One Martini backbone bead per residue (centre of mass of N, CA, C, O) as a GRO file, in nm:
protein
  411
    1UNK     BB    1   0.093   0.038   0.026
    2UNK     BB    2   0.059   0.353  -0.037
    3UNK     BB    3   0.051   0.717   0.030
    4UNK     BB    4  -0.150   0.741  -0.190
    5UNK     BB    5  -0.429   0.944  -0.322
    6UNK     BB    6  -0.769   0.919  -0.458
    7UNK     BB    7  -1.015   1.125  -0.597
    8UNK     BB    8  -1.359   1.034  -0.654
    9UNK     BB    9  -1.610   1.170  -0.865
   10UNK     BB   10  -1.818   0.929  -0.836
   11UNK     BB   11  -2.036   0.612  -0.793
   12UNK     BB   12  -2.039   0.463  -1.048
   13UNK     BB   13  -1.919   0.256  -1.272
   14UNK     BB   14  -1.657   0.423  -1.307
   15UNK     BB   15  -1.581   0.482  -1.011
   16UNK     BB   16  -1.569   0.186  -0.915
   17UNK     BB   17  -1.358   0.087  -1.114
   18UNK     BB   18  -1.128   0.281  -1.043
   19UNK     BB   19  -1.108   0.201  -0.746
   20UNK     BB   20  -1.033  -0.099  -0.786
   21UNK     BB   21  -0.778  -0.056  -0.956
   22UNK     BB   22  -0.622   0.113  -0.743
   23UNK     BB   23  -0.637  -0.084  -0.504
   24UNK     BB   24  -0.477  -0.311  -0.650
   25UNK     BB   25  -0.221  -0.097  -0.656
   26UNK     BB   26  -0.215   0.035  -0.355
   27UNK     BB   27  -0.434   0.269  -0.363
   28UNK     BB   28  -0.594   0.512  -0.221
   29UNK     BB   29  -0.957   0.575  -0.175
   30UNK     BB   30  -1.205   0.837  -0.252
   31UNK     BB   31  -1.557   0.852  -0.260
   32UNK     BB   32  -1.788   1.088  -0.414
   33UNK     BB   33  -2.145   1.075  -0.354
   34UNK     BB   34  -2.452   1.243  -0.391
   35UNK     BB   35  -2.608   1.005  -0.333
   36UNK     BB   36  -2.720   0.769  -0.106
   37UNK     BB   37  -2.609   0.582  -0.343
   38UNK     BB   38  -2.422   0.377  -0.500
   39UNK     BB   39  -2.413   0.311  -0.882
   40UNK     BB   40  -2.601   0.484  -1.012
   41UNK     BB   41  -2.800   0.399  -1.273
   42UNK     BB   42  -2.718   0.092  -1.294
   43UNK     BB   43  -2.840   0.000  -1.010
   44UNK     BB   44  -3.149   0.025  -1.137
   45UNK     BB   45  -3.123  -0.211  -1.312
   46UNK     BB   46  -3.251  -0.469  -1.477
   47UNK     BB   47  -3.237  -0.785  -1.537
   48UNK     BB   48  -3.248  -0.921  -1.891
   49UNK     BB   49  -3.266  -1.208  -1.861
   50UNK     BB   50  -3.372  -1.501  -1.993
   51UNK     BB   51  -3.242  -1.786  -2.113
   52UNK     BB   52  -3.014  -1.564  -2.118
   53UNK     BB   53  -2.764  -1.362  -2.143
   54UNK     BB   54  -2.765  -0.998  -2.268
   55UNK     BB   55  -2.553  -0.788  -2.172
   56UNK     BB   56  -2.654  -0.524  -1.988
   57UNK     BB   57  -2.476  -0.477  -1.695
   58UNK     BB   58  -2.622  -0.481  -1.416
   59UNK     BB   59  -2.436  -0.685  -1.254
   60UNK     BB   60  -2.171  -0.528  -1.263
   61UNK     BB   61  -2.239  -0.304  -1.059
   62UNK     BB   62  -2.303  -0.480  -0.815
   63UNK     BB   63  -2.027  -0.621  -0.797
   64UNK     BB   64  -1.859  -0.360  -0.759
   65UNK     BB   65  -1.997  -0.255  -0.505
   66UNK     BB   66  -1.931  -0.491  -0.320
   67UNK     BB   67  -1.622  -0.469  -0.352
   68UNK     BB   68  -1.594  -0.184  -0.239
   69UNK     BB   69  -1.727  -0.239   0.046
   70UNK     BB   70  -1.490  -0.468   0.107
   71UNK     BB   71  -1.269  -0.245   0.078
   72UNK     BB   72  -1.033  -0.092   0.290
   73UNK     BB   73  -0.906   0.119   0.057
   74UNK     BB   74  -1.213   0.223   0.043
   75UNK     BB   75  -1.387   0.533   0.059
   76UNK     BB   76  -1.726   0.600   0.122
   77UNK     BB   77  -1.919   0.904   0.017
   78UNK     BB   78  -2.233   0.951   0.071
   79UNK     BB   79  -2.419   1.217   0.048
   80UNK     BB   80  -2.202   1.384  -0.134
   81UNK     BB   81  -1.996   1.685  -0.204
   82UNK     BB   82  -1.815   1.901  -0.401
   83UNK     BB   83  -1.756   2.237  -0.343
   84UNK     BB   84  -1.431   2.242  -0.351
   85UNK     BB   85  -1.118   2.285  -0.551
   86UNK     BB   86  -0.753   2.257  -0.521
   87UNK     BB   87  -0.410   2.329  -0.623
   88UNK     BB   88  -0.110   2.222  -0.495
   89UNK     BB   89   0.075   1.989  -0.388
   90UNK     BB   90  -0.218   1.916  -0.347
   91UNK     BB   91  -0.542   1.821  -0.323
   92UNK     BB   92  -0.810   2.036  -0.215
   93UNK     BB   93  -1.121   1.953  -0.043
   94UNK     BB   94  -1.464   2.035  -0.010
   95UNK     BB   95  -1.715   1.879   0.188
   96UNK     BB   96  -2.062   1.782   0.169
   97UNK     BB   97  -2.251   1.617   0.422
   98UNK     BB   98  -2.549   1.574   0.335
   99UNK     BB   99  -2.826   1.512   0.458
  100UNK     BB  100  -2.934   1.261   0.696
  101UNK     BB  101  -3.254   1.111   0.742
  102UNK     BB  102  -3.133   0.822   0.816
  103UNK     BB  103  -3.059   0.643   1.093
  104UNK     BB  104  -2.831   0.384   1.111
  105UNK     BB  105  -2.866   0.313   1.429
  106UNK     BB  106  -3.198   0.272   1.400
  107UNK     BB  107  -3.222   0.123   1.149
  108UNK     BB  108  -3.383  -0.205   1.026
  109UNK     BB  109  -3.489  -0.239   0.723
  110UNK     BB  110  -3.816  -0.274   0.692
  111UNK     BB  111  -3.977  -0.057   0.475
  112UNK     BB  112  -4.205   0.143   0.569
  113UNK     BB  113  -4.122   0.403   0.419
  114UNK     BB  114  -4.138   0.295   0.128
  115UNK     BB  115  -4.446   0.230   0.140
  116UNK     BB  116  -4.551   0.525   0.239
  117UNK     BB  117  -4.445   0.678   0.006
  118UNK     BB  118  -4.606   0.891  -0.239
  119UNK     BB  119  -4.329   0.972  -0.429
  120UNK     BB  120  -4.080   0.775  -0.446
  121UNK     BB  121  -3.827   0.886  -0.242
  122UNK     BB  122  -3.772   0.594  -0.151
  123UNK     BB  123  -3.480   0.415  -0.179
  124UNK     BB  124  -3.297   0.136  -0.279
  125UNK     BB  125  -3.054  -0.073  -0.223
  126UNK     BB  126  -2.806  -0.315  -0.151
  127UNK     BB  127  -2.786  -0.605  -0.028
  128UNK     BB  128  -2.490  -0.591   0.177
  129UNK     BB  129  -2.400  -0.277   0.082
  130UNK     BB  130  -2.638  -0.133   0.250
  131UNK     BB  131  -2.648   0.108   0.530
  132UNK     BB  132  -2.907   0.183   0.483
  133UNK     BB  133  -3.141   0.044   0.253
  134UNK     BB  134  -3.243   0.342   0.270
  135UNK     BB  135  -3.331   0.649   0.084
  136UNK     BB  136  -3.338   1.005   0.021
  137UNK     BB  137  -3.479   1.194  -0.241
  138UNK     BB  138  -3.495   1.525  -0.250
  139UNK     BB  139  -3.606   1.590  -0.543
  140UNK     BB  140  -3.875   1.399  -0.483
  141UNK     BB  141  -3.938   1.526  -0.218
  142UNK     BB  142  -4.201   1.716  -0.088
  143UNK     BB  143  -4.066   1.821   0.172
  144UNK     BB  144  -3.856   2.004   0.017
  145UNK     BB  145  -4.134   2.181  -0.065
  146UNK     BB  146  -4.309   2.227   0.196
  147UNK     BB  147  -4.574   2.024   0.236
  148UNK     BB  148  -4.569   1.839   0.518
  149UNK     BB  149  -4.476   1.562   0.476
  150UNK     BB  150  -4.478   1.247   0.709
  151UNK     BB  151  -4.503   0.946   0.621
  152UNK     BB  152  -4.228   0.811   0.686
  153UNK     BB  153  -4.203   0.894   0.984
  154UNK     BB  154  -4.477   0.770   1.080
  155UNK     BB  155  -4.398   0.464   0.982
  156UNK     BB  156  -4.158   0.451   1.174
  157UNK     BB  157  -4.079   0.231   1.440
  158UNK     BB  158  -3.772   0.364   1.509
  159UNK     BB  159  -3.736   0.670   1.474
  160UNK     BB  160  -3.514   0.731   1.211
  161UNK     BB  161  -3.660   0.998   1.110
  162UNK     BB  162  -3.539   1.318   0.990
  163UNK     BB  163  -3.596   1.681   0.897
  164UNK     BB  164  -3.325   1.824   1.076
  165UNK     BB  165  -3.067   1.790   0.934
  166UNK     BB  166  -2.722   1.864   0.904
  167UNK     BB  167  -2.469   1.946   0.736
  168UNK     BB  168  -2.127   1.848   0.671
  169UNK     BB  169  -1.799   1.984   0.687
  170UNK     BB  170  -1.510   1.880   0.493
  171UNK     BB  171  -1.172   1.786   0.462
  172UNK     BB  172  -0.959   1.695   0.180
  173UNK     BB  173  -0.701   1.480   0.030
  174UNK     BB  174  -0.498   1.453  -0.280
  175UNK     BB  175  -0.295   1.338  -0.568
  176UNK     BB  176  -0.566   1.272  -0.727
  177UNK     BB  177  -0.822   1.305  -0.993
  178UNK     BB  178  -1.153   1.163  -1.066
  179UNK     BB  179  -1.398   1.225  -1.311
  180UNK     BB  180  -1.724   1.042  -1.241
  181UNK     BB  181  -2.024   1.200  -1.294
  182UNK     BB  182  -2.165   1.127  -1.544
  183UNK     BB  183  -2.520   1.160  -1.594
  184UNK     BB  184  -2.822   1.314  -1.729
  185UNK     BB  185  -3.132   1.259  -1.770
  186UNK     BB  186  -3.366   1.336  -1.968
  187UNK     BB  187  -3.629   1.566  -1.944
  188UNK     BB  188  -3.976   1.528  -2.072
  189UNK     BB  189  -4.156   1.785  -1.983
  190UNK     BB  190  -4.121   1.942  -2.286
  191UNK     BB  191  -4.283   1.721  -2.410
  192UNK     BB  192  -4.559   1.588  -2.622
  193UNK     BB  193  -4.620   1.303  -2.418
  194UNK     BB  194  -4.746   1.343  -2.116
  195UNK     BB  195  -4.537   1.394  -1.915
  196UNK     BB  196  -4.693   1.443  -1.597
  197UNK     BB  197  -5.001   1.379  -1.689
  198UNK     BB  198  -4.949   1.067  -1.729
  199UNK     BB  199  -4.890   0.784  -1.552
  200UNK     BB  200  -4.837   0.591  -1.829
  201UNK     BB  201  -4.593   0.790  -1.869
  202UNK     BB  202  -4.261   0.680  -1.899
  203UNK     BB  203  -3.950   0.601  -1.838
  204UNK     BB  204  -3.702   0.375  -1.880
  205UNK     BB  205  -3.601   0.405  -1.583
  206UNK     BB  206  -3.875   0.350  -1.452
  207UNK     BB  207  -3.908   0.071  -1.576
  208UNK     BB  208  -3.664  -0.053  -1.447
  209UNK     BB  209  -3.761  -0.019  -1.151
  210UNK     BB  210  -4.019  -0.182  -1.176
  211UNK     BB  211  -3.886  -0.451  -1.261
  212UNK     BB  212  -3.695  -0.477  -1.017
  213UNK     BB  213  -3.920  -0.456  -0.788
  214UNK     BB  214  -4.181  -0.633  -0.941
  215UNK     BB  215  -4.124  -0.804  -1.230
  216UNK     BB  216  -4.332  -0.602  -1.375
  217UNK     BB  217  -4.516  -0.381  -1.610
  218UNK     BB  218  -4.674  -0.195  -1.418
  219UNK     BB  219  -4.911   0.028  -1.390
  220UNK     BB  220  -4.927   0.319  -1.210
  221UNK     BB  221  -5.243   0.370  -1.206
  222UNK     BB  222  -5.331   0.026  -1.132
  223UNK     BB  223  -5.130  -0.228  -1.141
  224UNK     BB  224  -5.156  -0.327  -1.425
  225UNK     BB  225  -5.131  -0.530  -1.695
  226UNK     BB  226  -5.039  -0.474  -1.998
  227UNK     BB  227  -5.115  -0.524  -2.349
  228UNK     BB  228  -4.980  -0.242  -2.450
  229UNK     BB  229  -4.655  -0.131  -2.568
  230UNK     BB  230  -4.467   0.176  -2.595
  231UNK     BB  231  -4.171   0.277  -2.764
  232UNK     BB  232  -3.985   0.586  -2.746
  233UNK     BB  233  -3.742   0.729  -2.924
  234UNK     BB  234  -3.534   0.997  -2.894
  235UNK     BB  235  -3.562   1.146  -2.606
  236UNK     BB  236  -3.332   1.410  -2.626
  237UNK     BB  237  -3.219   1.310  -2.897
  238UNK     BB  238  -3.148   1.428  -3.191
  239UNK     BB  239  -3.210   1.754  -3.108
  240UNK     BB  240  -3.191   2.068  -3.235
  241UNK     BB  241  -3.385   2.239  -3.052
  242UNK     BB  242  -3.190   2.141  -2.786
  243UNK     BB  243  -2.883   2.080  -2.875
  244UNK     BB  244  -2.908   1.751  -2.928
  245UNK     BB  245  -2.705   1.587  -3.162
  246UNK     BB  246  -2.668   1.334  -3.017
  247UNK     BB  247  -2.619   1.002  -2.959
  248UNK     BB  248  -2.685   0.785  -2.677
  249UNK     BB  249  -2.656   0.462  -2.782
  250UNK     BB  250  -2.834   0.291  -2.549
  251UNK     BB  251  -3.148   0.298  -2.617
  252UNK     BB  252  -3.204   0.067  -2.813
  253UNK     BB  253  -3.090  -0.170  -2.650
  254UNK     BB  254  -3.255  -0.119  -2.394
  255UNK     BB  255  -3.542  -0.141  -2.511
  256UNK     BB  256  -3.511  -0.428  -2.631
  257UNK     BB  257  -3.440  -0.570  -2.364
  258UNK     BB  258  -3.694  -0.492  -2.216
  259UNK     BB  259  -3.890  -0.619  -2.417
  260UNK     BB  260  -3.773  -0.906  -2.397
  261UNK     BB  261  -3.837  -0.949  -2.098
  262UNK     BB  262  -4.141  -0.904  -2.112
  263UNK     BB  263  -4.206  -1.129  -2.324
  264UNK     BB  264  -4.087  -1.363  -2.161
  265UNK     BB  265  -4.293  -1.321  -1.915
  266UNK     BB  266  -4.520  -1.183  -2.136
  267UNK     BB  267  -4.634  -1.300  -2.435
  268UNK     BB  268  -4.912  -1.117  -2.468
  269UNK     BB  269  -4.753  -0.870  -2.505
  270UNK     BB  270  -4.752  -0.583  -2.692
  271UNK     BB  271  -4.484  -0.450  -2.903
  272UNK     BB  272  -4.383  -0.107  -2.974
  273UNK     BB  273  -4.152   0.073  -3.197
  274UNK     BB  274  -4.046   0.404  -3.203
  275UNK     BB  275  -3.837   0.535  -3.475
  276UNK     BB  276  -3.566   0.635  -3.670
  277UNK     BB  277  -3.317   0.445  -3.588
  278UNK     BB  278  -3.104   0.170  -3.544
  279UNK     BB  279  -2.862   0.129  -3.299
  280UNK     BB  280  -2.567  -0.104  -3.295
  281UNK     BB  281  -2.475  -0.090  -3.010
  282UNK     BB  282  -2.292  -0.338  -2.884
  283UNK     BB  283  -2.274  -0.647  -2.773
  284UNK     BB  284  -2.429  -0.869  -2.992
  285UNK     BB  285  -2.656  -0.711  -3.143
  286UNK     BB  286  -2.662  -0.833  -3.434
  287UNK     BB  287  -2.744  -1.124  -3.332
  288UNK     BB  288  -3.033  -1.030  -3.183
  289UNK     BB  289  -3.204  -0.845  -3.370
  290UNK     BB  290  -3.373  -1.051  -3.540
  291UNK     BB  291  -3.543  -1.139  -3.297
  292UNK     BB  292  -3.677  -0.865  -3.246
  293UNK     BB  293  -3.809  -0.826  -3.526
  294UNK     BB  294  -4.013  -1.070  -3.474
  295UNK     BB  295  -4.138  -0.978  -3.184
  296UNK     BB  296  -4.176  -0.683  -3.296
  297UNK     BB  297  -4.302  -0.365  -3.365
  298UNK     BB  298  -4.202  -0.140  -3.627
  299UNK     BB  299  -4.202   0.229  -3.629
  300UNK     BB  300  -4.110   0.484  -3.855
  301UNK     BB  301  -4.172   0.708  -3.600
  302UNK     BB  302  -4.251   1.018  -3.446
  303UNK     BB  303  -4.454   1.124  -3.237
  304UNK     BB  304  -4.675   1.406  -3.189
  305UNK     BB  305  -4.892   1.271  -2.982
  306UNK     BB  306  -5.068   1.250  -2.656
  307UNK     BB  307  -5.378   1.102  -2.542
  308UNK     BB  308  -5.662   1.026  -2.420
  309UNK     BB  309  -5.851   0.763  -2.442
  310UNK     BB  310  -6.154   0.596  -2.465
  311UNK     BB  311  -6.050   0.438  -2.244
  312UNK     BB  312  -5.759   0.358  -2.043
  313UNK     BB  313  -5.576   0.472  -2.247
  314UNK     BB  314  -5.334   0.581  -2.499
  315UNK     BB  315  -5.299   0.808  -2.764
  316UNK     BB  316  -5.116   0.773  -3.064
  317UNK     BB  317  -4.962   1.009  -3.283
  318UNK     BB  318  -4.883   0.939  -3.633
  319UNK     BB  319  -4.675   0.903  -3.915
  320UNK     BB  320  -4.671   0.718  -4.184
  321UNK     BB  321  -4.455   0.544  -4.344
  322UNK     BB  322  -4.453   0.681  -4.680
  323UNK     BB  323  -4.753   0.824  -4.665
  324UNK     BB  324  -4.800   1.030  -4.409
  325UNK     BB  325  -5.030   0.932  -4.256
  326UNK     BB  326  -5.248   0.963  -4.010
  327UNK     BB  327  -5.227   0.804  -3.685
  328UNK     BB  328  -5.408   0.596  -3.442
  329UNK     BB  329  -5.312   0.458  -3.111
  330UNK     BB  330  -5.361   0.234  -2.846
  331UNK     BB  331  -5.218   0.235  -2.510
  332UNK     BB  332  -5.121   0.131  -2.177
  333UNK     BB  333  -4.803   0.184  -2.221
  334UNK     BB  334  -4.530   0.434  -2.198
  335UNK     BB  335  -4.191   0.449  -2.317
  336UNK     BB  336  -3.924   0.675  -2.266
  337UNK     BB  337  -3.621   0.719  -2.438
  338UNK     BB  338  -3.390   0.873  -2.269
  339UNK     BB  339  -3.128   1.070  -2.277
  340UNK     BB  340  -2.799   1.175  -2.269
  341UNK     BB  341  -2.665   1.412  -2.041
  342UNK     BB  342  -2.498   1.623  -1.887
  343UNK     BB  343  -2.387   1.687  -1.587
  344UNK     BB  344  -2.537   1.847  -1.346
  345UNK     BB  345  -2.323   2.087  -1.187
  346UNK     BB  346  -2.009   2.011  -1.266
  347UNK     BB  347  -1.850   2.241  -1.415
  348UNK     BB  348  -1.777   2.440  -1.186
  349UNK     BB  349  -1.602   2.252  -1.012
  350UNK     BB  350  -1.414   2.137  -1.256
  351UNK     BB  351  -1.281   2.403  -1.355
  352UNK     BB  352  -1.056   2.401  -1.126
  353UNK     BB  353  -0.916   2.140  -1.294
  354UNK     BB  354  -0.926   2.201  -1.614
  355UNK     BB  355  -1.217   2.123  -1.705
  356UNK     BB  356  -1.391   2.112  -1.996
  357UNK     BB  357  -1.710   2.247  -2.127
  358UNK     BB  358  -1.853   2.243  -2.397
  359UNK     BB  359  -2.134   2.293  -2.569
  360UNK     BB  360  -2.242   1.992  -2.487
  361UNK     BB  361  -2.099   1.938  -2.176
  362UNK     BB  362  -1.887   1.743  -2.209
  363UNK     BB  363  -1.600   1.621  -2.096
  364UNK     BB  364  -1.269   1.709  -2.103
  365UNK     BB  365  -0.961   1.717  -2.090
  366UNK     BB  366  -0.730   1.813  -1.884
  367UNK     BB  367  -0.479   2.085  -1.811
  368UNK     BB  368  -0.377   1.914  -1.560
  369UNK     BB  369  -0.209   1.736  -1.356
  370UNK     BB  370  -0.394   1.465  -1.195
  371UNK     BB  371  -0.637   1.473  -1.405
  372UNK     BB  372  -0.942   1.279  -1.466
  373UNK     BB  373  -1.160   1.110  -1.699
  374UNK     BB  374  -1.468   0.907  -1.648
  375UNK     BB  375  -1.688   0.799  -1.858
  376UNK     BB  376  -2.000   0.959  -1.927
  377UNK     BB  377  -1.879   1.245  -1.886
  378UNK     BB  378  -1.749   1.228  -2.194
  379UNK     BB  379  -2.001   1.053  -2.291
  380UNK     BB  380  -2.177   0.832  -2.441
  381UNK     BB  381  -2.228   0.517  -2.258
  382UNK     BB  382  -2.190   0.217  -2.169
  383UNK     BB  383  -2.105   0.015  -1.923
  384UNK     BB  384  -1.868  -0.118  -2.069
  385UNK     BB  385  -1.737   0.150  -2.162
  386UNK     BB  386  -1.703   0.276  -1.881
  387UNK     BB  387  -1.518   0.063  -1.768
  388UNK     BB  388  -1.288   0.092  -1.976
  389UNK     BB  389  -1.242   0.396  -1.932
  390UNK     BB  390  -1.174   0.371  -1.624
  391UNK     BB  391  -0.928   0.189  -1.652
  392UNK     BB  392  -0.760   0.400  -1.803
  393UNK     BB  393  -0.771   0.622  -1.587
  394UNK     BB  394  -0.639   0.458  -1.359
  395UNK     BB  395  -0.374   0.399  -1.505
  396UNK     BB  396  -0.296   0.698  -1.540
  397UNK     BB  397  -0.295   0.768  -1.239
  398UNK     BB  398  -0.082   0.560  -1.149
  399UNK     BB  399   0.140   0.665  -1.337
  400UNK     BB  400   0.153   0.948  -1.220
  401UNK     BB  401   0.227   0.867  -0.927
  402UNK     BB  402   0.486   0.717  -0.993
  403UNK     BB  403   0.637   0.956  -1.130
  404UNK     BB  404   0.611   1.149  -0.891
  405UNK     BB  405   0.763   0.974  -0.688
  406UNK     BB  406   1.027   0.947  -0.849
  407UNK     BB  407   1.079   1.253  -0.862
  408UNK     BB  408   1.097   1.297  -0.554
  409UNK     BB  409   1.328   1.099  -0.502
  410UNK     BB  410   1.530   1.226  -0.705
  411UNK     BB  411   1.508   1.516  -0.561
   0.00000   0.00000   0.00000
C-alpha cells in the first residue's frame, strides 16, 4: 500500500471501476457520491436475462459495488458532494456531507418508509452493500418543497427518520483526482408526450425500476399488467431544437432488451417500437437484433402527440412511414427512451481542475497534471464502455502517481 490517495468524484459504474483498479495497485481511494447510494444509474437497472444472459451490464455494477464496500482501501462517502477543490502541492477539497435523513444506528431496514412514501422518494440500496437499505431522494421528496408530508417518518417504527438534520462540512486531500460524474437523464417534461400529465407515460429508467422492484411492467395508474406497450425512442437525443445533436447510443439496445424481458415473462403483451433508426451499439447486438425484429412491431416514426384514449389507455398520434398519413393507436403503457445529457452542476466545480465543458457539455480532458475524466461524463457510453474507459483513467492516474513519486525521490 502506497501513501498516495486518489479522490474519485462520482460513484457510478466508472467511479467504482476506477476505485477497484487503483486499490488493486495499492493506492488509497476516496469516492464522493452525491446520491444516498453508490452505483449510479446502472444500479437501478433490472437484469434483462431471459433464457440466457443478454449482456445488459446490470449485474456488473452490483458486483463492483459489493467489491468496493468490502475493500478496506476504499472509503465511500455517499450523500456527499465536492463544494470546492484546488491544487497546491496536493489537491485540497471541501466536502459537504448529508443531510442524512435516516439514522443508520436506529434503522432496522424494515421498509415501512418505502411503502408509505407517496412520492416514491424513498429508494432502495443493495442488500449486503448498503445500510441503511433505504435512502431519501431530496429532489423527489415533496417534503423538500415544504409540503408538510411526514408519511415516511410517521410510518417508521424505529423513529429513525428526521427532517431536521444539518449537513457537515469536511476537508480532504488527494494526490490525484478522477472525475467520474456520469450523466443526467434527459427530462421529458417539455416534450408533447404527456409525461407528468399521464401516469402511464414513464421513462425507460422508471420502467427499469418497476421491473427490478416488482418483476413485471405494471402500470403506475392501477398496477395492472398492460396489454400493449409502446417504446418511443430518441426522446431528448438527436434533437436540434434542444441543441442535443448527439446519439445517446444506449437507448435502442436498452429498449429492445427491456422489451425482450417483458415478452419473455409475459408473451401476450404486444410491443411496438417507434424509432428514427436503430443504432447497433453494444456487444452481440447484431446477433440478437433479428430475434427482436420478429418479436416486436417496428414503426419508423416519431409520434406527434399523446392524449387520453377512449377507454383506459393512451392514444398515440403518428405519421405513417411512406404514406405520411396520420394514424392513431391506443396503448396501455408508454415508455420514453430518454437520452444521456451532461451531468448537471458538475462544470462549475470541475472547472477549477482545468476540465473544460464545451458547447455540448460533456467533459474534455483536463489541462493540468493529476486530473482525469472517466466514463459517461466524457460522452454517451454503455456500462461496458464506461468500465473500459474508467480502467484506462485509473491506469493513467496510477502511472502519474508512480512518476510523481519517482520524481520526488530523485529530487
